[in-house]
N, C-alpha and C positions, 0 to 999 in steps of 0.2 A: 384688262393691266396690260404693260406691257411687257412685251417679250426679249429677252437677252440673246446676244450670238451665242454660238458655241462657243469662244474664244473667254467670252467672261462669262459664261457656268460654268467654265474648268477651272478658270481663277480663282473665280469665287469661292467651288469649293476647297481650292485651294487653304484660300484665307480663314477658311472655315476651320479646317483642322488644325490650324494653327493657334496658341492660345497670343503669344506676340512674338515679336521679331523685332532684331535688329533695324535702324534707318535703314539702312541702302536696302537690305530683302524687302521692306516695308513700301519705300520708293519704287522698287523695279515693281511691285507689283501692282502699286497704283498706275503707273505708267500700262501695264498690261492691260487693264480694264477703264482706262479710257481710251472708249470707242466710241464715243460720239463723233459729229458730223463739224467741229468745231473745239480749237485748242482747249480743252479743260482748262481750269486754274485748279493749282494743288492745293489741299485745304488742312490748316493743322488746327485741330482739338487737343487742348490738355487740361485735366482738372488740377488743381491743387489739392494743398495740403495747406491751407489759411482760412479763414474767418474773414470776410471784406466788410463783416458788419464793427469790426472793431478798427479804427482807424489806422492803428499800428501794422497792420496786417494785410493791407491797400499793397497789390502787385499793380502798379504801374510802368512803363518807359519806351523807348523808341530802338531801335536798331538799324543800323542801315546794312541791310541785305547785299551779300555781294556781286547776286547774278540779279539783283531787282525780284520784280515780281510777275516780267511779262505784263504789266499796267500798268499806262500810266494815269495817275489819279486824279481827276478835275480838283484844283484848287479854289479855292476860293479865299480873297486877302482882304482884310483891313488895312489902309491905308489911307492917309491923305500924301497931298504935296511928294513934294520929293522922291519918297519911301514910295507912293502910288506907284511913279515912272519907273524905280527899280522893280517891283514885283510885275511889273506887265513885262519889261525886258527879262525878266530872269524865269517870263513863260505861265503868270498864274492864268489861268481861263476865266478870270471875273475880279475884277480889283473894285472897291469903291470905300465908301466910309458910313455916313449917314443915310446915304442911299440908298448899300447894301444891308444896311440894319433892317429899314423898312421894309424890301424886298424878301427878306427871310423871316419878318413879321408876319406878310401876306401869305407868307404858306410855302414860298419857293425854297426850294430843297435839293436843287441837282448840281451838289456838290460831294467832292467825297471830304474833303478836309478843310476845314477851315483854318488860316493864320492872321495874326493880325501882330501889329507894331503896338509898343507900351502905353503910347500918346492916345490911342485911341480904345482903350479896355471901357472907358468911362460909358460909353455909348453902346458899347458890344456889350459889355454887363447885365444889361436890361432882355440879354437875349436866352440869359440860364436857363431859367426852367424849359424853354422852346427848346434849347440843343443839348440840354444834360451833359453825357458825357461825350458828343462832338463839342463843347464850347473850346475854344483854343485855350490850352492850358500853359505854364511857362514850364514845367515838370517835363513836359514833349518838344520842349524846343519850338511849340505852334504859338508862341508872346512872345516875339524877340523885335528888338531893333536891327538885326541884319537880317529884313526878311527874304532880300534874295537869296542868301547863302538857303534861309531854310526852303523855299520853295525850291530849290533847285537841287537838292537833297531827298526832296518827296519825289520830284519826277524822275530823281534816280534809283530807288529801291527803299529810300527810309520808310518805316512803318511802325507804327505805333501800336501799342497793344496794353490793354489794361481787363483787368480780372473784374467778371461780373459779382454778382450780388449773393450766389452762390459755389463762387471759385473757379470758376472754367472761364477759359478765356479761347478766341479763335484767331488764325490771321493766315494771309494768303504766306506761302513761298513758293509761287512758281507756278508755268505753265506744265502740263504733258507732256509735252515737246520740248523740254528742257533737257541735256543730258543729265543724265542718274545723277554726274559727279557734280554736276552745279546743287539739284535740289538737295544733296546728302551737305555741301556747303551751306546752303542754307538755312536746312535745316539744324545744322551744327551752328552757325552763327547766332540765329534765333534763339536756341536751346541755350549757349550761354549766356547769353543777354538777361533771359529768363533767372538762370541762376545769380546770375550776378546781384539781379534785383530782389532775391529771397529777402524778406521780412525778418529783421533780427528775433522777433517776437513770434514765427511762424514754428512750429513743434511737430516733430514726429518725420514721416516721411512726405518731401516735399513736390516731388513730382509723383503726383498718386495714377495719373492715367493720362496715355498719350494715342491719338488715332490719327491718321493719314486717309485721306481719299480724295479722287480729282471729282469734279462737277455733280458726277451721274453713275460714278462707279460707287462701289463698295467700301465700307471703312476698314481700315487694317492695322490692329494694335503694334505698338512701338513697344518692347519690354521698358522701361522707364531709367534699370539701371545701368542697357548698352547705350540709351538715348545722352546719359550724364557723360559715360565714359566717351562718347563722339564728341560731345560739345569742348568735354576737355584737352581731348585731342586735337583741336580745332584750336585752341584754346594758347598752346604750347609754340 
């Protein structure tokens, strides 16, 4: 079993003693427990008061984090002709059309995000069962004729979120090396986008449970009311 250092244990004990804290306090604790030899990702996990089995309660969208995630995603683009040239110029890691579809059909999945122009979606559509939620989608801004802009935004910190079948969603909001102010701002902007995406059909408490952690660190609970207040202040 892996043993943790004294600093980790002390902070973990402090976390255990707290029921839930404000976003800034939580993110400061996350930074303190990020003791790995690499720059750990700060992960956000949220349980929503929705039932995604009903289409009108699905929560999905995108948000541009002001300080990015600390990682440039690997973007694969489905495009032809001039649009393919634009995608390459914007920084897409892989660009193709039928050849890219065939590559994914044979099992290739070395990408984080897929984008596509509208004119190639007829061929991309046959990947639906294989890709599932990773399929390019107009609502997420990943099916668009302005493919250069989509790729630029993704590379600079645009994050897609989608609730899973039991009402949970996960997202990276930065790196442990980020100043806490940047993490708080990313958290607030993300939460504000999530609140804006609240379905009209959702009843009762929307933000049920919120946790943050670093890749190798313990999870810290954030008070949902304080999280909402932080998001609302950011939106002013």
